KOLGU-365226 format. One record per atom (N, C-alpha, C): x, y, z. Coordinates in steps of 0.2 Angstrom, whole numbers, padded with zeros to 4 digits, always signed. Layout:
N
XYZ;...
REM end
This chain:
114
+0033+0092+0019;+0039+0085+0016;+0034+0078+0013;+0036+0076+0008;+0030+0075+0004;+0032+0067+0007;+0028+0063+0007;+0028+0056+0009;+0032+0051+0004;+0034+0047+0003;+0036+0042+0000;+0035+0035-0002;+0030+0033+0000;+0028+0027+0001;+0020+0026+0004;+0016+0022+0001;+0010+0021+0002;+0010+0013+0005;+0008+0012+0011;+0006+0007+0015;-0002+0003+0013;-0002-0002+0013;-0008-0004+0009;-0009-0013+0011;-0013-0011+0017;-0013-0017+0023;-0021-0021+0022;-0020-0027+0025;-0027-0030+0027;-0025-0037+0033;-0030-0035+0037;-0030-0043+0043;-0032-0052+0038;-0037-0053+0036;-0038-0057+0031;-0046-0055+0027;-0043-0062+0022;-0051-0059+0016;-0059-0061+0021;-0063-0057+0019;-0071-0059+0023;-0071-0064+0022;-0073-0069+0026;-0076-0076+0027;-0079-0077+0020;-0079-0083+0015;-0083-0082+0010;-0082-0079+0003;-0074-0074+0005;-0073-0070-0001;-0067-0073-0003;-0064-0078-0002;-0057-0080-0002;-0054-0080-0008;-0059-0083-0013;-0057-0083-0021;-0057-0076-0020;-0062-0072-0022;-0062-0064-0025;-0057-0062-0022;-0051-0061-0015;-0046-0060-0014;-0042-0062-0017;-0041-0068-0020;-0035-0070-0023;-0036-0068-0030;-0041-0068-0033;-0042-0065-0041;-0041-0058-0041;-0042-0054-0036;-0040-0047-0033;-0033-0045-0034;-0029-0050-0028;-0021-0051-0028;-0017-0050-0036;-0021-0058-0038;-0017-0057-0045;-0019-0050-0050;-0023-0048-0049;-0027-0040-0053;-0021-0038-0052;-0022-0035-0046;-0018-0028-0044;-0011-0029-0042;-0006-0034-0041;-0001-0036-0044;+0004-0035-0049;-0003-0037-0057;-0002-0035-0060;+0000-0029-0063;-0005-0024-0060;-0004-0018-0062;+0000-0017-0056;+0003-0016-0052;+0008-0013-0048;+0015-0015-0053;+0015-0019-0056;+0021-0021-0060;+0020-0017-0067;+0015-0016-0069;+0013-0012-0075;+0015-0004-0073;+0012-0002-0066;+0016+0005-0063;+0023+0006-0063;+0026+0002-0061;+0033+0002-0061;+0037+0003-0067;+0033+0000-0071;+0037-0003-0079;+0036+0005-0082;+0031+0008-0080;+0029+0014-0083;+0034+0020-0080;+0036+0020-0073;+0039+0024-0067;+0035+0028-0064;+0028+0025-0062;+0025+0029-0057;+0028+0026-0050;+0029+0021-0050;+0033+0018-0043;+0038+0014-0045;+0043+0017-0039;+0049+0016-0039;+0051+0007-0037;+0047+0006-0035;+0046-0003-0033;+0040-0003-0027;+0039-0009-0027;+0032-0011-0024;+0036-0019-0022;+0031-0021-0015;+0034-0027-0011;+0028-0029-0008;+0026-0034-0009;+0020-0039-0006;+0024-0041+0001;+0018-0042+0006;+0022-0047+0012;+0017-0050+0016;+0016-0055+0017;+0013-0060+0020;+0015-0060+0027;+0014-0060+0032;+0014-0061+0039;+0012-0068+0041;+0017-0072+0047;+0015-0079+0048;+0009-0077+0054;+0007-0083+0056;+0000-0084+0060;+0004-0080+0068;+0000-0075+0070;+0003-0071+0076;-0004-0069+0083;-0010-0070+0079;-0013-0070+0083;-0017-0060+0082;-0012-0059+0076;-0015-0050+0078;-0019-0049+0072;-0022-0043+0070;-0026-0040+0066;-0022-0038+0061;-0016-0039+0058;-0012-0037+0052;-0008-0044+0051;-0011-0046+0043;-0006-0050+0043;-0006-0050+0035;-0004-0045+0031;-0001-0046+0024;-0004-0036+0023;+0002-0035+0017;+0000-0028+0016;+0006-0027+0011;+0004-0024+0006;+0010-0022+0000;+0013-0012+0003;+0020-0012+0001;+0023-0007+0003;+0024-0004-0005;+0022+0000-0008;+0021+0003-0013;+0026+0010-0012;+0034+0011-0017;+0038+0017-0015;+0039+0022-0024;+0039+0026-0021;+0040+0032-0027;+0040+0039-0024;+0040+0044-0029;+0039+0051-0027;+0034+0052-0027;+0034+0056-0021;+0027+0060-0018;+0022+0064-0022;+0025+0065-0026;+0019+0068-0031;+0018+0063-0036;+0020+0060-0037;+0017+0055-0043;+0011+0049-0038;+0016+0048-0031;+0010+0045-0026;+0005+0048-0027;+0003+0054-0025;-0001+0060-0026;-0006+0058-0032;-0003+0058-0038;-0006+0060-0045;-0010+0049-0045;-0006+0046-0041;-0008+0038-0042;-0016+0039-0038;-0013+0041-0031;-0021+0039-0028;-0028+0044-0030;-0028+0049-0033;-0029+0054-0038;-0034+0048-0045;-0029+0041-0045;-0034+0040-0052;-0039+0035-0050;-0045+0035-0056;-0050+0030-0055;-0047+0021-0056;-0043+0022-0056;-0042+0013-0055;-0040+0013-0048;-0035+0017-0045;-0033+0016-0037;-0040+0017-0033;-0045+0019-0035;-0052+0020-0032;-0054+0012-0032;-0055+0011-0038;-0058+0007-0040;-0052+0000-0036;-0050-0001-0035;-0044-0006-0032;-0046-0005-0025;-0046+0001-0022;-0047+0004-0014;-0055+0000-0012;-0058+0002-0018;-0065+0001-0014;-0066-0007-0014;-0064-0012-0020;-0064-0018-0020;-0061-0021-0016;-0056-0018-0012;-0050-0020-0007;-0055-0022+0001;-0059-0017+0002;-0064-0015+0006;-0068-0018+0007;-0069-0021+0002;-0076-0026+0001;-0074-0034+0002;-0069-0034+0000;-0069-0043+0004;-0061-0044+0007;-0058-0038+0011;-0054-0037+0014;-0055-0035+0021;-0055-0040+0028;-0056-0038+0035;-0049-0033+0036;-0052-0027+0041;-0046-0022+0042;-0042-0022+0036;-0045-0019+0031;-0043-0015+0025;-0041-0007+0026;-0033-0003+0023;-0033+0001+0027;-0026+0004+0021;-0026+0011+0021;-0023+0012+0017;-0018+0019+0020;-0011+0019+0022;-0008+0026+0023;-0003+0026+0018;-0002+0032+0020;+0006+0037+0016;+0010+0036+0023;+0017+0034+0018;+0023+0036+0025;+0027+0038+0023;+0035+0036+0026;+0039+0038+0025;+0046+0032+0024;+0049+0032+0020;+0055+0027+0021;+0060+0029+0018;+0065+0025+0019;+0074+0026+0017;+0074+0032+0019;+0079+0038+0014;+0082+0044+0017;+0075+0048+0021;+0069+0046+0018;+0065+0053+0020;+0062+0051+0027;+0066+0045+0030;+0063+0044+0038;+0069+0049+0041;+0072+0049+0038;+0079+0054+0043;+0077+0061+0042;+0075+0064+0036;+0073+0070+0035;+0067+0071+0041;+0063+0066+0040;+0057+0069+0046;+0058+0066+0052;+0064+0063+0053;+0066+0063+0060;+0069+0070+0063;+0071+0072+0058;+0076+0081+0059;+0070+0083+0060;+0066+0084+0057;+0059+0090+0059;+0058+0089+0064;+0057+0081+0066;+0053+0080+0072;+0056+0083+0078;+0064+0081+0077;+0070+0082+0082;+0070+0089+0084;+0069+0093+0081;+0069+0102+0081;+0065+0105+0087;+0057+0099+0088;+0054+0100+0094;+0052+0097+0101;+0059+0093+0102;+0060+0090+0106;+0063+0092+0111;
REM end
């Protein structure tokens, strides 16, 4: 079963790198718009969380076909953006997941074994 989303999350900018983070945010969101226009992404959404004392304060959800997401993660652009993010964002991480109808499919598989 293929995942159909990428979760791209962070805690906060590294102190002193706030401007770099803001510039990168503008660049990567422009790139996500291009990817959606080309059909690589079905949709994407930025999320900022309100102050809560936790270690997750923002993330992107990128949705699309699993094979297209696999191909995206193999591009030099993806590698460059994730390396850049890891250098100016504390708590940065990327993980694949299931959303929408794929959740029910994953749940159906999981339920067979309980």
